[in-house]
N, C-alpha and C positions, 0 to 999 in steps of 0.2 A: 292841492286838490287830493292827493293821495298821502299826505302827510302822516296819517296814523298806520300807514302800510309799512311798519317798520320790520325789520328781521325779528325783533322779539315778538310782535304781534303775530306775526305769520306763523314763526314756530309754535307758539301758544295754540293758534287754532288746529294746527296739524296735529300737535301731541293729544289734545282735547278730542279731536276726531277719532284719533287711535285708540284712546281709551273707552271711548263710546262703543266702539266695536268690540273690544276685549278689555275689560276692567283689570285684569291681571296682568297687562303688560308692564315692563320697567320702561319708563319715560325719563328717568333721571339723567342729568348731564353725563356724557360719556356711554350711555347705554347704546344697544345697537338700534333701537327705534330712533333715539336722539340723534345719532351720528348719520343714519339715513336720511331724516328730516331737515337737519339743520343746512347742509349745502343746497338744497332745494329751496329753503327759506331765503337764503342770501341771493339767489339768483331772481327769485320773485320779487324781492324788495328792489332789486336793480331794474327789473322789469317795470315796476310801477314808477321808478325814479325817471327812467326813459320815457315812459309813457306821459308823465305829467310833462316832461321837456316839451313833447312832441305836441301836447295841447296848448302849452304857452305859447309856443312858437307858431301855431296856427292862426292866432288872431292878433290883428294889430295893437290891441290895446295892452298885449301883455309879450309881445314878441320883442327879442333883443334887437339892436342894431343891425346886424348882417341880415337877419331875416326879415326885418321891418323895410330895409332897402330892396329886398327881393319882392316883397308884397306890394310896395310901391310901384316897383318897375312893370307889375302885371297891369298897372293902370296908367302907365306910361309918364310916371312920376319919378323925379331924380332928387335927391336931398342934397342941400346945400353943404359944403365941406364943413366939417366938424372944427370948431374953435375950442380953445383950452378953457375949461372951468376953473374958476377960482373959489375953492370953498374955505370959510373960516372955522377951525376946529378949536373949542375950548376944552381944555383937560382939567379935571377935577380929580384929586387936588392937584394945586399948581406945583406942587413939589415932587410930582411923578416923574420919572425919568424914564423915557423909552429908549432902548438901546438902539444902535443902528441896525438895519436890515429887520427890524419888528413888523410883522404884519398882524392887523386886526380889523375888526369889522364893527360898523354902526349901521344898524338897519340894513339897508340894501346895499350900503357903499362899504368897499372894500379899501384899505390904506396902507400903504408901504412906507415906512421910516427910510427915507434916502440922506437925510443929513441930521446931525446933531447940533441943536441950537445951543448946548452948553458950551463952556469954554474948554472942558476936559481937563481942567486942574482944581483939585479939591483939596481941601484940609479937614481934619476931624478934631473937634473940639470935646473934651470930657466934661460933661454936666455933672455926673456922680458915677463912681465907679466901686463896684463890690464885687471883687472877684474871689472864688473860694481859695483857701489856702494852697499853696503849691502850684497854681496857675497863674501865669503872666502871659502879658500882650506881647505877641512877636511882631505883628504888622496891623495897620489900620489903613482905611482909604485916604491916599495923598501921601502915604509914607511907607518906609520899610521897603524889603526887597520884593513885596508883591505888588507895589506901587500904589494905584489908585481902585483897586477892586474888592479887596476883602479884608475883613476882620479875622486876625488868626491868633490863636493863642496856643501856647505851649507849657509843659511841665507834668507832674505827677501830682493829682489832687490829693490832699491829707485832710481836707476840712470836713466837717461832720457833715450828715445829710441834711439836704434843704434845698432852696432855690435861692440862686444869687443873682440879682439884677442889678444891670449897669445902664446908664443912659449918656449917650453921644449926641452931637450935632455935626452932621457933613456939610460943609460949606463951600459952594461953587465959588471960587476966588473970583472968575470972571464976572457972572450974573449976579453973585451975592444970594442966590438961593440956597435955603437952608432945608435939609432933611433931618428931621428928629429920627434917630434911632435907638431902640431899647433891647438890649440883648439879656437873655434869661439863660442862665447856666444852673442846671438840675444835677445835683449830686445824690445819688441813690445808693442804697446797700447792695452789695453784689448778689443778694438772694431775692431782690425785689425788682418789680417791673409794673407798669402801669401805662394804660393808655393816657395820652395828653390830647388827642382830638380824634374824631371819628366823624368824618364829613361826607355827604352824598353831592358831589357837584353836578350842577345842571349840565355842564359841557361834557360831562362823561355819562350821564344819565338821561337820555332824550325823552324820558316819560315823565320827569319832573320839571314843574313851572319855575322853580327857584332852587337854590342850594338847600339843602337839610342838614343842620349840625345836629349830631347825635348827643343826646343828654348822658354823660358819663358818670356813673355812681362808684368810685372807686373803692369804697367801703365794702358795698356789697358784690363788686366785680360786675355789673350790670350796665348795660348801652341801649338807650331807648330812642328809637327812630320814630319821630311822628309825621305821618304821611297822610295826605287827603284821600278820603274813601275812593275806591276805584282804583287806585295807583297799582299798577302791575310791579310786584316785588319779586317775581321769579328770576330777575337777571339785574340786581343791583351791584354797582362797582363801586365801593367807597374808597376814599382818600384817608389814609390812616397815618397818626404819628404816633409811635410807641417809644422814641427816644432810643432810634438806632444807634445811635453816636455813643450811647452809654454802655454798648455791648448786648443789649436787650434783642432777641430776634424771634422771629415768627416764621413758621413753616411758608415754603415758596407759594403754595397755593392761596395764602392769606395775606399776601403783602399789596401793597396799594394799587388800586386798579385791577384787581382781580375780582370778577363778579361772582355771586353767589345766589342762591334761592333763599329769599328769607320769608317764605310763605309760614315756616315753622321757625322757631329760636335757632340761632346760628352762634356755634362757640368758638371763639378765637383763643388760641393757646400761645401765651408769650412764654418763652424762655430766657429766665433772668441771667444776668452778666456771668453768673458762676457756672453757666451751662448744664446745670443740673434742675433746678427749682422750674416748675411749670404753674403758671398762674392763668386760670381760664376765666374769661369773659364772656357772658351771655348776652347776645344782640338780639333785641327783640323789635319788631315793627308794630307800632301802635296807630290804628286809623282815626281820623275825625272827619267830622262832616262839615264842609265850609258853608253849606246852606243853612246849618243850624246854630252858626255863630261860633264853630269850633275853628280852632287854629292850630298851629305848630305847638302852642304852648298850652293849649286847653283841649281836653278831649270832649266829644260830643256825649249827650246822653242816650244811651241805647233804646231803640224802641223795638220790642220784642214782638213777633208775630204770635198767632194763636198756638202754635207749636204742632208739630208733628209725632206722633207715637213710632218710635224706631225699634221698639221692643214691648212686646205684649209681656203683661206681669200674668203670672200663673200661680197656682197655689203653693208652688215649691220655689219660685223664683220671682225677684222684682222686675219690673219693667223700666222702661228708658223713655223720656219724651223729649225731644229736642226743639229748642227755640232758634229762631234765627233774626237777627237785628236786622230791621228793613233799612237801615241807613247804610252800617259798614259790613254787613253780612257775616258778622261774627256769631258764633254759636255757642250756647249753654245747654246743658242737660239737667234735667230733673228726673228723680228717682220715682218711679210708680210702685206704691206698696203691694206686697203680694195680695193675691185673692184670699179672703178669709171665708171658710165654709163655717156658716152658723151652726152651733150645736142644736140636737133635737132636745125636745123637753126632757127626756129620761137620758141623762149621760150615763156613760158607763163608769164606775167607780175604777179608779186605777190601783188603788192599794189593793190589789188582789194575792191573798196568799198563793203560792205555787208549788209547794214541795210535799204537801200531804195528799196522797191520792185519795180519791171517792170510794168509800167502802161501797161495795156492791150487793152483797147479801145481808148486810146487817140488820136483824129484825128489830123492831122497836119492842120495848119490854112487854111480856104477855102477861104482867100481872094486873092488867086494867079490867076491872070488874064490869060486866055488862050494864049497859045504861047507867053507869057512874061516871059523873064528871071527871075529868082529870084532875088530880090532885094539884093543889097549887104550888106546892112546895117542891114537887119532884121534878128536878131539872132533867133535861134530856142528856143521855150519856154523851161524855165527849168524844167517844170514839165514833159516833154516829154523823159527826158533822161533814159536811161536804166543802170542798176547798175552792169552789169558783161562784162568784155572785153571776146571777144571769142577768144579762140585759134583755128583759122579758117585759111584756105588758101586763104581767099578773100582779101579786100584791106589791104595792109601793109605799114606802114610808112617805112621811108629810115632807121629808127633804127631797123627795124625788128618786132616791136610790132604790135599786132594787133589792130586796132583802131574802130572796128565795134562794135555796141552796139548789143547785143544778146537777145532774148527771146525765148526759146527753141533754134533753130538752127540761124535763122534770125529774123528780125522784119517783121511780117505778116500783110499786108493789109487786109481790110475786105472781100476780096475774099477767103481767107484762105491759100492763097500760102505762105509755110514756105520757100522757098529758097532764095527768096529775097524780098526787099522793092518793093511792087507792088500797083498800084491803082487797082480800081474795074476792069478797062479794062486788067488787068494782065500785063499792060507793065512794064519791069525793069526799074527803074531809079537809076542809080548809079553817083554819085557825088563825085569826088574826089578833096580834097583841094591840093595846091601846095605842103604840106609838107607830103601828102601821106596818111592823114588820111581820111577814108571813111567816108561820110556823107549822108546817104540815108533817105528819107522821103517818106512815103506813104500818097496819098490823099485818101479820102473817097468818093467822088462823081465821075461824069463823065469828069471832067476837064482833057483834055489832059496832059500828061506829058511833062513838058518842054524840048524842044530839045537843046536849047542853055544853056549850063552850063559855067557862068562866070567863068572865070581864076583865078579871085582874091577873089572867095568866102572864108571868114574868116572860120577857125576851129571853131565848136560851143564850145560855153563857157560852156557847161555841162563837157567836159572832164576835168578829175583831173589832175592838174598841179603841186600841192605842194605835192605830195607822190610819190617820185621816187621808181624804183624798186631797192630793197637791192642789194649791190654788194657782201657783204661778204668777206671773206679772202681766199687766194691761199692755197691748200692743202700743208701741211707741215709746216705751218705759226703756230708759239707759241703766244698766246694772252692772256695778263693779263686781269682778269675781277674781279674787287673789290667787286663788289655786291655780288659773290657768294664766295669770299675769295679764288680764285683759278687761277692758270695757265692752260689753255687749249692748245691742239694741234690739228689743223685741220687736220683730216684724211680723210676727202672725202668731197664732195660738201654740204652735210647735216648732217655730223657727226663730233663728237671732242672726244678726250681723255683728262681725268683730269690728269695733271701731278704731281702738289704739291699745297699746300696751300701757299698764300702769307704770311699770318700772321700763325706761327707756334705755338705760345703760345696761342692757343684757344681749349677749353675743348670739344667743340662739333664742327663737320663738318657735312654738308650735301652735298652729291653730287648730284645735280639736275637732273631732267629728260631731260631738254634741257637748253640751255643757248641762249642769243641773242647777236650776235657779229656783230657789223657793220650794224645792220639792219636785218641781217640774223638769222633765228633760226637754231639751230643745236642740234640734238640728242647727248647726253653724254653717249657712248657705252661702255666705258672702263676706267679702272683706272690704271694708268702707273705703272711700276715696282718700288720699293722703294719709293712710293709716300709719305707714313708716317713713313718711316724706323725709328726705335729709337725715335719716337715722345714722350717726357716724359711729356706732357700736355693734348694729346687728352684722353678722358674719354667716348665720344659717337660719333658714327659714322652712318649714315644714309644713304644708298646707293640707288640712284634711280631707278625707274623702266625701263630705258632705257639701263641701264649698262648690258651688256653681259659676259664681262671678267673682272675679278680682277687679275692683273698680279703677278708676283712672287715677294715676299718680301714687298708686298703694305703696310702691317701692323705690319711688323716683328718687334718684342720686343717693342712694344707700351705698356709699362710696367703698365700704368693707365687705359688703355682702359677696360671698365666694359660693355658696351652694344653695340652691333652692330645689325643693321637690313639691311638685303640683299634682294634688290629688286626682282621682279617677273621674271625678264629677265634673270639673271645670269646663264650661261651655263658652265663657266670655272672659277676655281680658281687655281691660280698659287702656286709652291711650296714655303712653308714657309711664305705664305701670312699672317698668324696670329701666326707664330711662337714666343713662349715666351710671348705672352698676359698673364700673370699669374693672372691678377684680373678680366680676361672677365667671368663675372658671368651669362650673359644671351645674347643669341644669338637668333634672330628671322629670319628664312630663309623662303621667301615668294615664291621663285622660285620652279618649279617641273622640271628643266631641268637637274638638276647635276647629273652627272655620275662619277664613280670611275675614269675613264679614263682621264677625264677632270679636275679631282683635284689632285693637285702636291704633291710630297712627303713631309712628315712633315708639311702639311698646317696649322695644328692646334695643332701641338706638344708644350707642355709646358703650355697649357690651363688649367684651374682648374679641378680637377677632379668631383667636384660636380656642374658644370655648368649646367644652364638649357636651354635646345635648344627646341625651337618651330618650328615646320615643318609642311606643308601641311598633312592634315589627311591620305591620301593614301599613303605617302612617309616615314611614321613613321620607319618602319622595314629597309627599303631599305638604307634610309639615315643614321641610325645610324651604320649600317655595313660601308659604304663610310667614315664617320667620324671617327669612331674608326680606319680604315686602315690607315686613314691620320693622325694619332697623338692624336686623343681626346681619353680620359680615357674612358675605359668601364663602368665607374661608372656614366656617364653623365644621367641627366634626360631628356629623350625625351617627350616633350608635343605636343599633336595635336592641331592644330588650325582649 
């Protein structure tokens, strides 16, 4: 009745309850919270077992014989004396030998081997023998100094690397029973190591319905465990074979039978026989849905929900929408583009001259006769030009750009009127060329403003013509920028995302504050997911001050990365961004905006335990908590900047 109330299930509920009260608690195995809850979980499991026993013994249908006798006695009934029961046991395969004193169970019945039906006399016959050079047979079952128990080999192997297989038959000379035996001897190089099997046995993992054999990919050093959806993977104990007899070793905490939390990938490190070479295997759990035809060999098809916005997009940063599989509860993230502010109908030209001051008291030439139209061939003196284009609603050319020269709001004449170019009599004089450019000039004497404006008056020569407004790229365009060795994706009218380097074989990369693309300046506000994933050349990374988000797996397993500088605007760091950066000895964090909820899981897992981390002075304590929670060792050295 209480089969599900196991130690693992009870402990998991207790830890989840603790996290619901305080999400910042460390609940990993060995933590204070875990050590406090684990003993209680054991006692509660025993209590459920005892309670189940009491309930079973209470009812006649489920009571064992001693308690059934007691229940019958309450009603004046007395059982007949027990008689021996004879059960027939059939063993498959028939060649299976059960040693003396072996205990085993089938269903509700327990068996004990009290006698050996075999003759006890054996002989070994060679079917085919292929032993590596230098190795000889010392003893076999039925012969040699070790009697009828073991195959024993001796010598020093000099054969090439490979697998050597031999076939034997062990014959019971009394019963004539034959047991086929295959012996594989694996010869490896002293600097090589590998997994031969990785199995989750049901006997040692009560949450499993059957044994699970891991899929070993020795080429890519990966092991995949396929489990039904809903399986508790927080405490799985695998049985592993890595050829310990060859001299290969593994850390004590990863030997056979040691349990681990496989919620996230777990790394097993083998030490080759030379005692120096380290070979890492990554073990990952993949869930399948039995109700959808999935199996341990075939994954199910994810069924994603409508998704939840976990990070709102703004005009300066992208958002994140998270989808959850309704079957296996796996999650995936989708980027939400930045909010784009639509431009008005009168954009401000960006190619504005900057270094020439606006003349304040330069009068317009005084030789203009009264009531005489402005001569068509007399250009405006070049020293009277103004140096800023005004984004006003006054005279606008056909292209929508404002062509008036402004000082304050408009050029004011000597009477101090700021609204329009005026003479001392205060009359406004607006002259427009045929191209729509406004050309207004103010006089300083009492000469009346000409009333007849020639229709063909040329545009003043002071108007810049060789500096067109930059056009930039459309949102979503990916642009190659050799000057900064990077590909960029345009995310808004003024921002881009760093996608990946053009040349991967570089030791240093700098994510700039901004880049100029097609004449337009763009701020670099994010680093794309997997931008530098598994880069084996990168040693130093400097992240610009406009970067707000470092996305998931950005620097995943950059195994030679030793120095990172994080700019002052970074707010979010995705999951496993710096996972496995095992040589990352120094990291400088200039931002003060990091919070635990914006730093993904295992973002810094696998980094050196003695890494030096420089942080803003006021953030030393809080940042250490965040970093440790996201995978950094508690032994890191926090230094204040």
